[in-house]
PASEBA-1860 file (N, C-alpha, C; in nm, 3 decimals):
! residues 306
1> MGNLAVID> -1.814/-1.917/-0.812/-1.704/-1.824/-0.782/-1.581/-1.863/-0.867 ~ -1.566/-1.996/-0.891/-1.455/-2.040/-0.970/-1.461/-1.980/-1.110 ~ -1.580/-1.980/-1.169/-1.595/-1.923/-1.303/-1.563/-1.770/-1.304 ~ -1.605/-1.704/-1.194/-1.572/-1.560/-1.181/-1.422/-1.540/-1.184 ~ -1.353/-1.624/-1.111/-1.205/-1.610/-1.105/-1.144/-1.627/-1.239 ~ -1.191/-1.724/-1.317/-1.141/-1.743/-1.455/-1.165/-1.619/-1.541 ~ -1.289/-1.565/-1.533/-1.322/-1.447/-1.611/-1.239/-1.329/-1.571 ~ -1.216/-1.311/-1.442/-1.135/-1.199/-1.394/-0.988/-1.214/-1.434
9> NEYAATVT> -0.935/-1.336/-1.434/-0.798/-1.360/-1.478/-0.783/-1.332/-1.623 ~ -0.886/-1.368/-1.703/-0.882/-1.344/-1.847/-0.891/-1.197/-1.875 ~ -0.972/-1.125/-1.796/-0.982/-0.978/-1.807/-0.846/-0.914/-1.783 ~ -0.780/-0.953/-1.676/-0.648/-0.897/-1.641/-0.545/-0.927/-1.749 ~ -0.549/-1.051/-1.800/-0.458/-1.090/-1.905/-0.477/-1.009/-2.034 ~ -0.605/-0.983/-2.063/-0.639/-0.903/-2.182/-0.585/-0.762/-2.167 ~ -0.606/-0.702/-2.048/-0.555/-0.564/-2.025/-0.405/-0.559/-2.049 ~ -0.336/-0.660/-1.998/-0.190/-0.663/-2.012/-0.146/-0.680/-2.157
17> QQSRTSFY> -0.210/-0.775/-2.225/-0.172/-0.802/-2.361/-0.197/-0.687/-2.454 ~ -0.311/-0.617/-2.434/-0.343/-0.504/-2.520/-0.250/-0.390/-2.499 ~ -0.189/-0.381/-2.379/-0.097/-0.268/-2.351/0.031/-0.276/-2.438 ~ 0.081/-0.399/-2.455/0.206/-0.423/-2.533/0.321/-0.336/-2.476 ~ 0.317/-0.314/-2.346/0.428/-0.237/-2.284/0.544/-0.333/-2.256 ~ 0.651/-0.273/-2.207/0.770/-0.354/-2.172/0.734/-0.454/-2.064 ~ 0.638/-0.418/-1.976/0.600/-0.515/-1.873/0.547/-0.644/-1.940 ~ 0.468/-0.633/-2.042/0.412/-0.748/-2.106/0.528/-0.843/-2.149
25> YSFSLLPR> 0.631/-0.791/-2.214/0.737/-0.873/-2.269/0.826/-0.928/-2.152 ~ 0.829/-0.858/-2.041/0.920/-0.897/-1.931/0.862/-1.020/-1.856 ~ 0.730/-1.027/-1.847/0.679/-1.146/-1.771/0.604/-1.243/-1.854 ~ 0.618/-1.233/-1.989/0.550/-1.334/-2.074/0.616/-1.473/-2.062 ~ 0.739/-1.480/-2.014/0.815/-1.607/-2.003/0.813/-1.660/-1.860 ~ 0.738/-1.598/-1.774/0.729/-1.645/-1.636/0.646/-1.777/-1.628 ~ 0.662/-1.852/-1.522/0.575/-1.971/-1.501/0.427/-1.921/-1.495 ~ 0.337/-2.010/-1.525/0.195/-1.974/-1.543/0.138/-1.899/-1.421
33> DERQAMHS> 0.159/-1.950/-1.300/0.102/-1.888/-1.178/0.157/-1.745/-1.160 ~ 0.288/-1.729/-1.178/0.349/-1.597/-1.162/0.305/-1.505/-1.275 ~ 0.293/-1.556/-1.393/0.246/-1.475/-1.508/0.102/-1.426/-1.487 ~ 0.015/-1.509/-1.443/-0.124/-1.465/-1.413/-0.126/-1.365/-1.300 ~ -0.041/-1.386/-1.200/-0.035/-1.290/-1.089/0.008/-1.152/-1.137 ~ 0.112/-1.153/-1.225/0.159/-1.025/-1.277/0.052/-0.958/-1.368 ~ -0.024/-1.033/-1.443/-0.135/-0.980/-1.518/-0.227/-0.904/-1.423 ~ -0.259/-0.960/-1.308/-0.352/-0.900/-1.214/-0.294/-0.768/-1.160
41> VYAFCRYA> -0.165/-0.775/-1.121/-0.097/-0.658/-1.070/-0.090/-0.545/-1.172 ~ -0.054/-0.583/-1.294/-0.043/-0.481/-1.402/-0.179/-0.417/-1.428 ~ -0.287/-0.499/-1.429/-0.420/-0.447/-1.455/-0.463/-0.349/-1.349 ~ -0.426/-0.377/-1.224/-0.454/-0.284/-1.112/-0.378/-0.154/-1.130 ~ -0.250/-0.163/-1.164/-0.170/-0.039/-1.180/-0.222/0.039/-1.296 ~ -0.253/-0.027/-1.407/-0.304/0.046/-1.523/-0.440/0.113/-1.496 ~ -0.526/0.043/-1.420/-0.655/0.104/-1.390/-0.638/0.230/-1.303 ~ -0.546/0.223/-1.204/-0.520/0.338/-1.115/-0.463/0.455/-1.199
49> DDIVDEDD> -0.370/0.428/-1.295/-0.315/0.534/-1.381/-0.425/0.594/-1.468 ~ -0.512/0.509/-1.520/-0.620/0.559/-1.610/-0.715/0.652/-1.537 ~ -0.735/0.626/-1.409/-0.825/0.717/-1.332/-0.770/0.858/-1.336 ~ -0.636/0.872/-1.316/-0.577/1.003/-1.316/-0.563/1.066/-1.457 ~ -0.532/0.980/-1.554/-0.499/1.035/-1.685/-0.620/1.028/-1.780 ~ -0.735/0.993/-1.735/-0.853/0.983/-1.821/-0.888/1.122/-1.879 ~ -0.971/1.122/-1.979/-1.016/1.248/-2.046/-1.071/1.345/-1.937 ~ -1.029/1.468/-1.945/-1.070/1.564/-1.845/-1.203/1.630/-1.875
57> TLESESQP> -1.297/1.561/-1.925/-1.432/1.616/-1.942/-1.528/1.516/-1.891 ~ -1.640/1.566/-1.836/-1.746/1.479/-1.785/-1.843/1.446/-1.898 ~ -1.859/1.317/-1.926/-1.944/1.278/-2.035/-2.086/1.323/-2.022 ~ -2.131/1.336/-1.897/-2.273/1.371/-1.873/-2.297/1.522/-1.881 ~ -2.189/1.599/-1.908/-2.206/1.744/-1.910/-2.175/1.793/-2.053 ~ -2.250/1.895/-2.097/-2.226/1.952/-2.227/-2.105/2.043/-2.222 ~ -2.072/2.099/-2.103/-1.957/2.183/-2.085/-1.851/2.116/-2.005 ~ -1.726/2.139/-2.036/-1.619/2.073/-1.956/-1.627/2.115/-1.811
65> AAPEQRIA> -1.598/2.017/-1.729/-1.599/2.045/-1.580/-1.483/2.137/-1.542 ~ -1.505/2.208/-1.433/-1.399/2.297/-1.383/-1.285/2.207/-1.328 ~ -1.158/2.260/-1.326/-1.047/2.175/-1.282/-1.069/2.115/-1.145 ~ -1.125/2.196/-1.048/-1.148/2.136/-0.914/-1.251/2.025/-0.917 ~ -1.349/2.031/-1.005/-1.444/1.926/-1.020/-1.382/1.798/-1.075 ~ -1.293/1.815/-1.175/-1.227/1.697/-1.231/-1.137/1.628/-1.129 ~ -1.066/1.709/-1.048/-0.977/1.652/-0.946/-1.063/1.579/-0.841 ~ -1.174/1.642/-0.798/-1.259/1.585/-0.696/-1.316/1.448/-0.746
73> RKRERLNR> -1.353/1.446/-0.875/-1.411/1.324/-0.929/-1.307/1.212/-0.935 ~ -1.185/1.246/-0.974/-1.081/1.145/-0.978/-1.040/1.100/-0.841 ~ -1.036/1.193/-0.750/-1.007/1.149/-0.609/-1.111/1.056/-0.553 ~ -1.235/1.083/-0.588/-1.345/1.001/-0.542/-1.326/0.859/-0.597 ~ -1.288/0.849/-0.723/-1.268/0.719/-0.785/-1.148/0.647/-0.722 ~ -1.040/0.722/-0.690/-0.923/0.662/-0.624/-0.963/0.611/-0.484 ~ -1.048/0.689/-0.413/-1.091/0.645/-0.280/-1.177/0.518/-0.291 ~ -1.259/0.510/-0.398/-1.334/0.386/-0.414/-1.241/0.266/-0.439
81> LRAEVERC> -1.132/0.295/-0.516/-1.036/0.188/-0.542/-0.963/0.153/-0.412 ~ -0.934/0.244/-0.323/-0.875/0.211/-0.196/-0.968/0.120/-0.118 ~ -1.097/0.154/-0.119/-1.191/0.066/-0.051/-1.196/-0.074/-0.110 ~ -1.178/-0.080/-0.240/-1.177/-0.215/-0.304/-1.051/-0.293/-0.263 ~ -0.941/-0.223/-0.240/-0.819/-0.288/-0.192/-0.847/-0.352/-0.056 ~ -0.917/-0.275/0.033/-0.952/-0.330/0.167/-1.036/-0.454/0.150 ~ -1.138/-0.449/0.061/-1.225/-0.564/0.039/-1.147/-0.678/-0.022 ~ -1.050/-0.647/-0.107/-0.962/-0.749/-0.168/-0.896/-0.831/-0.059
89> YNGESRHP> -0.843/-0.764/0.040/-0.769/-0.834/0.148/-0.867/-0.900/0.248 ~ -0.992/-0.865/0.240/-1.093/-0.933/0.325/-1.168/-1.041/0.250 ~ -1.125/-1.063/0.121/-1.194/-1.164/0.041/-1.332/-1.127/-0.003 ~ -1.360/-0.989/-0.014/-1.496/-0.945/-0.045/-1.493/-0.853/-0.169 ~ -1.398/-0.879/-0.261/-1.383/-0.790/-0.380/-1.506/-0.789/-0.468 ~ -1.541/-0.670/-0.521/-1.654/-0.652/-0.607/-1.613/-0.621/-0.751 ~ -1.499/-0.555/-0.765/-1.453/-0.509/-0.897/-1.370/-0.620/-0.965 ~ -1.388/-0.640/-1.100/-1.307/-0.744/-1.163/-1.155/-0.723/-1.149
97> ITRSLSAV> -1.109/-0.604/-1.135/-0.967/-0.579/-1.111/-0.920/-0.637/-0.979 ~ -0.994/-0.608/-0.873/-0.950/-0.653/-0.742/-1.001/-0.795/-0.710 ~ -1.102/-0.844/-0.777/-1.137/-0.986/-0.760/-1.024/-1.074/-0.813 ~ -0.965/-1.032/-0.925/-0.848/-1.107/-0.979/-0.729/-1.094/-0.882 ~ -0.714/-0.979/-0.824/-0.601/-0.955/-0.737/-0.612/-1.023/-0.603 ~ -0.733/-1.049/-0.558/-0.756/-1.108/-0.425/-0.687/-1.241/-0.404 ~ -0.692/-1.328/-0.501/-0.626/-1.456/-0.489/-0.473/-1.437/-0.495 ~ -0.429/-1.337/-0.567/-0.282/-1.312/-0.581/-0.223/-1.266/-0.449
105> VKRFNIPK> -0.284/-1.172/-0.381/-0.229/-1.119/-0.257/-0.228/-1.227/-0.149 ~ -0.327/-1.317/-0.153/-0.330/-1.425/-0.061/-0.226/-1.531/-0.090 ~ -0.213/-1.566/-0.217/-0.120/-1.672/-0.261/0.025/-1.631/-0.238 ~ 0.058/-1.503/-0.262/0.194/-1.454/-0.251/0.224/-1.371/-0.129 ~ 0.122/-1.356/-0.042/0.139/-1.280/0.084/0.196/-1.142/0.063 ~ 0.133/-1.063/-0.030/0.181/-0.929/-0.063/0.125/-0.830/0.040 ~ 0.206/-0.747/0.104/0.159/-0.650/0.200/0.060/-0.549/0.135 ~ -0.048/-0.526/0.205/-0.151/-0.436/0.155/-0.096/-0.292/0.139
113> QYFLTLLD> -0.004/-0.255/0.226/0.049/-0.115/0.223/0.111/-0.083/0.087 ~ 0.165/-0.182/0.019/0.227/-0.156/-0.112/0.123/-0.100/-0.210 ~ 0.008/-0.157/-0.213/-0.099/-0.106/-0.302/-0.150/0.029/-0.259 ~ -0.164/0.048/-0.129/-0.208/0.180/-0.078/-0.107/0.290/-0.107 ~ 0.023/0.255/-0.094/0.128/0.352/-0.126/0.129/0.384/-0.275 ~ 0.103/0.283/-0.358/0.092/0.310/-0.503/-0.022/0.408/-0.532 ~ -0.134/0.390/-0.468/-0.244/0.480/-0.494/-0.217/0.622/-0.441 ~ -0.144/0.630/-0.332/-0.101/0.762/-0.285/-0.012/0.831/-0.387
121> GVEMDLVK> 0.077/0.752/-0.447/0.169/0.809/-0.546/0.095/0.852/-0.672 ~ 0.003/0.769/-0.716/-0.080/0.809/-0.831/-0.159/0.935/-0.806 ~ -0.210/0.949/-0.682/-0.289/1.065/-0.649/-0.204/1.190/-0.651 ~ -0.073/1.181/-0.628/0.012/1.299/-0.629/0.003/1.370/-0.760 ~ -0.026/1.297/-0.872/-0.039/1.362/-1.003/-0.158/1.453/-1.009 ~ -0.254/1.441/-0.921/-0.373/1.529/-0.918/-0.342/1.661/-0.854 ~ -0.245/1.663/-0.763/-0.227/1.783/-0.683/-0.083/1.841/-0.694 ~ 0.003/1.771/-0.763/0.143/1.817/-0.772/0.193/1.800/-0.914
129> NRYETFEE> 0.230/1.908/-0.981/0.284/1.900/-1.117/0.423/1.958/-1.132 ~ 0.483/1.993/-1.019/0.625/2.038/-1.021/0.697/1.978/-0.899 ~ 0.827/1.952/-0.910/0.908/1.896/-0.805/1.028/1.984/-0.785 ~ 1.037/2.045/-0.670/1.148/2.138/-0.641/1.281/2.074/-0.634 ~ 1.287/1.959/-0.569/1.416/1.890/-0.555/1.412/1.744/-0.603 ~ 1.528/1.682/-0.616/1.525/1.547/-0.655/1.471/1.459/-0.543 ~ 1.493/1.494/-0.419/1.444/1.415/-0.311/1.293/1.407/-0.318 ~ 1.226/1.517/-0.350/1.079/1.512/-0.369/1.043/1.423/-0.486
137> LREYCYSV> 1.117/1.426/-0.594/1.088/1.340/-0.709/1.119/1.196/-0.672 ~ 1.219/1.171/-0.598/1.253/1.032/-0.557/1.139/0.971/-0.478 ~ 1.074/1.048/-0.391/0.963/0.999/-0.311/0.848/0.959/-0.405 ~ 0.824/1.040/-0.505/0.719/1.010/-0.607/0.758/0.878/-0.680 ~ 0.881/0.867/-0.727/0.928/0.750/-0.795/0.912/0.624/-0.710 ~ 0.942/0.638/-0.582/0.928/0.522/-0.493/0.780/0.476/-0.488 ~ 0.692/0.577/-0.475/0.551/0.544/-0.460/0.484/0.483/-0.585 ~ 0.523/0.527/-0.700/0.463/0.478/-0.823/0.539/0.366/-0.893
145> ASVVGLIC> 0.666/0.349/-0.857/0.744/0.249/-0.928/0.815/0.152/-0.836 ~ 0.882/0.199/-0.735/0.955/0.107/-0.646/0.859/0.010/-0.575 ~ 0.745/0.060/-0.534/0.652/-0.033/-0.467/0.600/-0.142/-0.559 ~ 0.593/-0.109/-0.687/0.554/-0.211/-0.790/0.665/-0.318/-0.796 ~ 0.788/-0.273/-0.787/0.901/-0.368/-0.780/0.895/-0.453/-0.655 ~ 0.860/-0.397/-0.543/0.847/-0.472/-0.421/0.733/-0.574/-0.430 ~ 0.628/-0.536/-0.497/0.517/-0.632/-0.521/0.564/-0.747/-0.604 ~ 0.641/-0.713/-0.713/0.691/-0.811/-0.807/0.778/-0.917/-0.741
153> IEIFGYKY> 0.872/-0.874/-0.657/0.961/-0.969/-0.597/0.894/-1.066/-0.501 ~ 0.778/-1.021/-0.445/0.698/-1.110/-0.363/0.644/-1.224/-0.453 ~ 0.607/-1.192/-0.572/0.551/-1.290/-0.667/0.667/-1.378/-0.721 ~ 0.777/-1.320/-0.758/0.893/-1.396/-0.808/0.953/-1.489/-0.706 ~ 0.948/-1.444/-0.580/1.014/-1.517/-0.471/1.158/-1.468/-0.459 ~ 1.197/-1.438/-0.335/1.336/-1.387/-0.314/1.387/-1.445/-0.182 ~ 1.520/-1.452/-0.173/1.586/-1.512/-0.058/1.652/-1.413/0.031 ~ 1.689/-1.296/-0.026/1.779/-1.207/0.047/1.712/-1.070/0.068
161> EETKEYAV> 1.740/-1.012/0.184/1.682/-0.880/0.211/1.734/-0.775/0.114 ~ 1.855/-0.791/0.062/1.906/-0.695/-0.033/1.826/-0.691/-0.164 ~ 1.747/-0.792/-0.188/1.665/-0.794/-0.308/1.559/-0.684/-0.302 ~ 1.522/-0.649/-0.181/1.426/-0.537/-0.169/1.494/-0.407/-0.215 ~ 1.621/-0.393/-0.178/1.699/-0.275/-0.219/1.708/-0.275/-0.372 ~ 1.727/-0.394/-0.429/1.736/-0.404/-0.577/1.605/-0.355/-0.637 ~ 1.490/-0.399/-0.584/1.361/-0.361/-0.637/1.336/-0.210/-0.626 ~ 1.374/-0.152/-0.511/1.356/-0.007/-0.493/1.436/0.072/-0.590
169> NLGIALQL> 1.565/0.037/-0.604/1.652/0.117/-0.689/1.620/0.096/-0.840 ~ 1.581/-0.023/-0.878/1.545/-0.045/-1.013/1.415/0.028/-1.048 ~ 1.317/0.029/-0.954/1.198/0.104/-0.977/1.224/0.253/-1.006 ~ 1.314/0.311/-0.924/1.353/0.452/-0.943/1.420/0.469/-1.081 ~ 1.510/0.379/-1.117/1.577/0.388/-1.247/1.480/0.383/-1.363 ~ 1.382/0.294/-1.358/1.281/0.282/-1.463/1.195/0.403/-1.472 ~ 1.155/0.458/-1.356/1.068/0.576/-1.357/1.144/0.701/-1.411 ~ 1.271/0.713/-1.371/1.351/0.824/-1.427/1.365/0.812/-1.575
177> TNILRDVK> 1.378/0.690/-1.625/1.388/0.669/-1.773/1.259/0.713/-1.835 ~ 1.147/0.673/-1.779/1.013/0.715/-1.827/1.000/0.864/-1.833 ~ 1.050/0.929/-1.731/1.039/1.077/-1.722/1.115/1.142/-1.834 ~ 1.235/1.093/-1.861/1.318/1.150/-1.971/1.253/1.127/-2.105 ~ 1.196/1.013/-2.124/1.130/0.979/-2.250/1.003/1.067/-2.268 ~ 0.933/1.097/-2.159/0.800/1.158/-2.170/0.799/1.307/-2.136 ~ 0.913/1.377/-2.140/0.916/1.520/-2.107/0.811/1.593/-2.188 ~ 0.801/1.564/-2.317/0.712/1.640/-2.402/0.566/1.610/-2.372
185> SDAERGRI> 0.528/1.483/-2.360/0.388/1.444/-2.337/0.346/1.485/-2.197 ~ 0.436/1.484/-2.098/0.405/1.528/-1.963/0.379/1.680/-1.963 ~ 0.460/1.754/-2.042/0.447/1.898/-2.052/0.308/1.933/-2.110 ~ 0.262/1.852/-2.206/0.134/1.875/-2.267/0.021/1.866/-2.166 ~ 0.041/1.792/-2.060/-0.054/1.771/-1.950/-0.024/1.875/-1.838 ~ 0.072/1.965/-1.859/0.104/2.064/-1.760/0.194/2.015/-1.647 ~ 0.259/1.899/-1.667/0.343/1.841/-1.569/0.488/1.848/-1.607 ~ 0.569/1.881/-1.508/0.715/1.879/-1.528/0.775/1.801/-1.415
193> YLPMEDLR> 0.838/1.687/-1.446/0.898/1.603/-1.345/1.043/1.627/-1.325 ~ 1.107/1.695/-1.418/1.249/1.732/-1.397/1.254/1.832/-1.282 ~ 1.341/1.806/-1.182/1.345/1.890/-1.064/1.373/2.038/-1.098 ~ 1.300/2.126/-1.037/1.315/2.270/-1.062/1.460/2.317/-1.030 ~ 1.521/2.257/-0.925/1.656/2.301/-0.889/1.753/2.265/-1.002 ~ 1.728/2.157/-1.073/1.812/2.118/-1.183/1.793/2.211/-1.307 ~ 1.668/2.246/-1.330/1.641/2.340/-1.441/1.718/2.469/-1.420 ~ 1.711/2.521/-1.296/1.780/2.645/-1.266/1.930/2.630/-1.282
201> AFGYTERD> 1.986/2.516/-1.234/2.129/2.495/-1.243/2.180/2.496/-1.388 ~ 2.095/2.455/-1.483/2.141/2.447/-1.621/2.086/2.560/-1.706 ~ 2.021/2.658/-1.642/1.971/2.773/-1.717/1.856/2.736/-1.814 ~ 1.772/2.643/-1.776/1.662/2.604/-1.856/1.536/2.631/-1.772 ~ 1.430/2.683/-1.839/1.314/2.734/-1.760/1.192/2.644/-1.781 ~ 1.092/2.666/-1.693/0.963/2.595/-1.713/0.902/2.631/-1.848 ~ 0.916/2.750/-1.885/0.859/2.792/-2.016/0.928/2.719/-2.126 ~ 1.063/2.705/-2.112/1.133/2.622/-2.215/1.078/2.483/-2.232
209> VLENSYNL> 1.049/2.422/-2.116/0.994/2.287/-2.121/0.857/2.289/-2.191 ~ 0.771/2.378/-2.149/0.633/2.383/-2.204/0.635/2.418/-2.355 ~ 0.737/2.494/-2.397/0.747/2.531/-2.538/0.841/2.440/-2.620 ~ 0.885/2.331/-2.553/0.965/2.231/-2.622/1.090/2.289/-2.679 ~ 1.160/2.372/-2.605/1.283/2.431/-2.652/1.402/2.334/-2.645 ~ 1.453/2.300/-2.764/1.565/2.212/-2.773/1.691/2.290/-2.797 ~ 1.777/2.300/-2.698/1.894/2.384/-2.706/2.007/2.321/-2.620 ~ 2.119/2.388/-2.613/2.237/2.334/-2.540/2.207/2.314/-2.387
217> PFIELMRF> 2.141/2.415/-2.324/2.110/2.393/-2.179/2.022/2.268/-2.159 ~ 1.927/2.245/-2.249/1.842/2.126/-2.237/1.925/1.998/-2.257 ~ 2.015/1.996/-2.350/2.097/1.879/-2.368/2.183/1.848/-2.247 ~ 2.240/1.952/-2.188/2.324/1.935/-2.072/2.235/1.893/-1.947 ~ 2.115/1.947/-1.939/2.024/1.910/-1.831/1.988/1.759/-1.845 ~ 1.959/1.717/-1.967/1.914/1.576/-1.992/2.035/1.483/-1.974 ~ 2.155/1.528/-2.004/2.270/1.444/-1.983/2.294/1.422/-1.837 ~ 2.272/1.525/-1.755/2.282/1.514/-1.607/2.176/1.414/-1.557
225> QTRRARQY> 2.053/1.423/-1.605/1.949/1.337/-1.560/1.978/1.191/-1.600 ~ 2.037/1.170/-1.718/2.077/1.038/-1.762/2.178/0.976/-1.675 ~ 2.277/1.054/-1.631/2.379/1.003/-1.541/2.316/0.956/-1.411 ~ 2.221/1.034/-1.359/2.154/0.999/-1.236/2.076/0.866/-1.251 ~ 2.010/0.851/-1.362/1.930/0.730/-1.388/2.027/0.610/-1.390 ~ 2.143/0.629/-1.456/2.243/0.520/-1.467/2.294/0.481/-1.330 ~ 2.304/0.577/-1.238/2.351/0.548/-1.105/2.250/0.454/-1.035 ~ 2.122/0.472/-1.058/2.023/0.386/-0.995/2.019/0.249/-1.057
233> YGRARAAL> 2.043/0.239/-1.186/2.058/0.109/-1.250/2.176/0.035/-1.188 ~ 2.284/0.109/-1.168/2.403/0.049/-1.109/2.381/0.004/-0.966 ~ 2.312/0.080/-0.887/2.281/0.043/-0.751/2.193/-0.080/-0.745 ~ 2.095/-0.088/-0.837/2.006/-0.205/-0.840/2.086/-0.330/-0.876 ~ 2.170/-0.322/-0.977/2.243/-0.440/-1.024/2.342/-0.485/-0.913 ~ 2.398/-0.390/-0.838/2.494/-0.428/-0.734/2.424/-0.496/-0.617 ~ 2.293/-0.474/-0.601/2.224/-0.530/-0.489/2.169/-0.670/-0.516 ~ 2.174/-0.711/-0.645/2.116/-0.842/-0.682/2.224/-0.948/-0.677
241> RPDERRTM> 2.206/-1.042/-0.590/2.304/-1.153/-0.576/2.293/-1.245/-0.699 ~ 2.403/-1.302/-0.742/2.408/-1.385/-0.861/2.307/-1.503/-0.857 ~ 2.294/-1.566/-0.735/2.206/-1.682/-0.729/2.058/-1.639/-0.717 ~ 2.033/-1.512/-0.723/1.894/-1.464/-0.721/1.844/-1.432/-0.863 ~ 1.938/-1.434/-0.960/1.908/-1.392/-1.094/1.803/-1.480/-1.169 ~ 1.802/-1.609/-1.135/1.705/-1.697/-1.200/1.563/-1.657/-1.170 ~ 1.537/-1.622/-1.044/1.402/-1.582/-1.005/1.369/-1.442/-1.041 ~ 1.469/-1.355/-1.066/1.447/-1.219/-1.096/1.470/-1.189/-1.244
249> FAAEIMDA> 1.466/-1.293/-1.331/1.496/-1.266/-1.472/1.395/-1.170/-1.538 ~ 1.269/-1.175/-1.495/1.167/-1.081/-1.552/1.207/-0.937/-1.517 ~ 1.253/-0.912/-1.396/1.294/-0.777/-1.357/1.419/-0.740/-1.441 ~ 1.510/-0.832/-1.464/1.629/-0.802/-1.543/1.591/-0.769/-1.686 ~ 1.484/-0.830/-1.737/1.437/-0.798/-1.873/1.390/-0.651/-1.878 ~ 1.317/-0.608/-1.770/1.272/-0.470/-1.762/1.394/-0.377/-1.757 ~ 1.492/-0.415/-1.675/1.616/-0.338/-1.665/1.678/-0.322/-1.805 ~ 1.696/-0.431/-1.879/1.762/-0.426/-2.007/1.684/-0.347/-2.111
257> IYYRMLEK> 1.554/-0.361/-2.112/1.472/-0.284/-2.210/1.476/-0.132/-2.183 ~ 1.460/-0.100/-2.060/1.460/0.042/-2.023/1.598/0.104/-2.034 ~ 1.700/0.026/-2.000/1.836/0.077/-2.015/1.868/0.104/-2.160 ~ 1.817/0.017/-2.247/1.834/0.037/-2.392/1.761/0.165/-2.436 ~ 1.648/0.187/-2.377/1.577/0.312/-2.410/1.654/0.433/-2.366 ~ 1.716/0.426/-2.250/1.796/0.537/-2.198/1.913/0.560/-2.296 ~ 1.972/0.452/-2.343/2.085/0.467/-2.439/2.036/0.533/-2.567 ~ 1.918/0.495/-2.615/1.867/0.553/-2.738/1.835/0.702/-2.723
265> IELNEFDI> 1.783/0.742/-2.602/1.760/0.880/-2.581/1.891/0.958/-2.590 ~ 1.998/0.901/-2.533/2.125/0.968/-2.536/2.186/0.969/-2.674 ~ 2.173/0.855/-2.749/2.225/0.850/-2.885/2.155/0.945/-2.978 ~ 2.032/0.980/-2.948/1.956/1.079/-3.026/1.976/1.223/-2.978 ~ 2.083/1.244/-2.896/2.115/1.375/-2.846/1.998/1.434/-2.770 ~ 1.920/1.346/-2.702/1.811/1.390/-2.614/1.703/1.470/-2.692 ~ 1.691/1.447/-2.816/1.592/1.520/-2.900/1.458/1.456/-2.884 ~ 1.398/1.454/-2.766/1.272/1.389/-2.743/1.150/1.478/-2.783
273> YRRKISVR> 1.176/1.600/-2.813/1.067/1.689/-2.855/1.017/1.665/-2.997 ~ 1.112/1.621/-3.082/1.077/1.608/-3.227/1.060/1.461/-3.269 ~ 1.093/1.367/-3.178/1.079/1.229/-3.215/1.039/1.145/-3.093 ~ 0.963/1.042/-3.115/0.920/0.949/-3.009/1.025/0.841/-3.003 ~ 1.100/0.833/-2.893/1.203/0.736/-2.879/1.151/0.614/-2.806 ~ 1.176/0.493/-2.861/1.127/0.373/-2.801/1.215/0.257/-2.845 ~ 1.195/0.143/-2.782/1.266/0.021/-2.823/1.167/-0.061/-2.902 ~ 1.206/-0.101/-3.022/1.117/-0.172/-3.112/1.080/-0.308/-3.056
281> TPHKLWIA> 0.959/-0.355/-3.091/0.910/-0.483/-3.043/1.005/-0.600/-3.069 ~ 1.058/-0.615/-3.191/1.155/-0.729/-3.210/1.272/-0.724/-3.114 ~ 1.318/-0.607/-3.085/1.431/-0.590/-2.993/1.389/-0.631/-2.852 ~ 1.266/-0.592/-2.810/1.221/-0.631/-2.679/1.205/-0.782/-2.666 ~ 1.155/-0.844/-2.771/1.143/-0.988/-2.773/1.278/-1.055/-2.763 ~ 1.375/-1.006/-2.836/1.512/-1.060/-2.834/1.572/-1.045/-2.694 ~ 1.553/-0.928/-2.633/1.611/-0.910/-2.499/1.544/-1.005/-2.399 ~ 1.415/-1.022/-2.405/1.343/-1.108/-2.315/1.393/-1.251/-2.328
289> FKLWLVTR> 1.400/-1.300/-2.453/1.440/-1.438/-2.474/1.585/-1.458/-2.433 ~ 1.669/-1.366/-2.471/1.816/-1.376/-2.438/1.838/-1.389/-2.289 ~ 1.771/-1.299/-2.211/1.795/-1.298/-2.065/1.731/-1.424/-2.003 ~ 1.618/-1.467/-2.051/1.557/-1.588/-2.001/1.656/-1.705/-2.021 ~ 1.711/-1.713/-2.143/1.803/-1.820/-2.176/1.932/-1.817/-2.100 ~ 1.985/-1.699/-2.081/2.111/-1.681/-2.006/2.097/-1.729/-1.864 ~ 1.984/-1.687/-1.800/1.968/-1.728/-1.660/1.953/-1.880/-1.647 ~ 1.889/-1.942/-1.743/1.874/-2.087/-1.736/2.004/-2.162/-1.761
297> VLTNRKSA> 2.085/-2.110/-1.855/2.216/-2.174/-1.884/2.309/-2.163/-1.763 ~ 2.312/-2.042/-1.707/2.401/-2.018/-1.589/2.358/-2.106/-1.472 ~ 2.228/-2.119/-1.452/2.178/-2.198/-1.339/2.208/-2.347/-1.362 ~ 2.188/-2.392/-1.485/2.213/-2.533/-1.511/2.364/-2.567/-1.496 ~ 2.448/-2.476/-1.536/2.592/-2.500/-1.522/2.632/-2.512/-1.377 ~ 2.571/-2.422/-1.293/2.605/-2.427/-1.150/2.556/-2.554/-1.087 ~ 2.433/-2.599/-1.132/2.384/-2.725/-1.077/2.466/-2.842/-1.114 ~ 2.518/-2.843/-1.237/2.603/-2.953/-1.289/2.736/-2.955/-1.218
305> AK> 2.784/-2.841/-1.175/2.916/-2.830/-1.112/2.913/-2.883/-0.970 ~ 2.797/-2.890/-0.908/2.789/-2.931/-0.768/2.804/-3.082/-0.755
END
């Protein structure tokens, strides 16, 4: 069983490393146990996302499956993953993803409901591709992003109840940034995450989104969404106590990378239809190292002053 655990940990680490996402750079400087735990959590999240976003054709069929068949197949796979989560918490995991996760949830005492809520949020993409109000969208953001933050702080360790508020608000901020960056690619999948009430308020239509119409109403709509995202970054930062920063430095790296991406979207006049906006790898590495160093220097100074 020990060898299996090593293999599963290596599998989770490989999934994370190959992704080269901002998550990879944010927890690459964590202590070994926490870093391995985050690899397992990321691999689980990535696997769940891939179930929903996988190619919409059945390999065993010469003709593409009907939409209802594709949805049914993906739901069945999500249900199997839910069953694996139950086995994970019972110490009976069969899948390499949840075998790796089993030791993590036990070691860090992570509530099972977080993973089940995440799967509920992922499943929403199978049945819902429009959001009438921001409150509806906020619920989605909580399910697919805030609960990941809540899982993370269990691994990082936290002292204050307000740190949960930090995780929830930061998760929403990061997901809103993702949504603004991915308006075009989401539209190609038939999904629009910008609230319908906001589109109407700025005179921008669903058809405009699907046809990638870049105009003044779109710019004003995106500027409004950017302000909202900034509010959630602000709420998150206000909820994080100074003496919690050392343990939460990986989350602060995510904050800094995604906030920089939000700034770049704005600096490019929200022209996300004609260009892919991202933060370059050297910049991500610099942000990660800088924040890691800052938290250590601040902590050492406080310790020396006592």
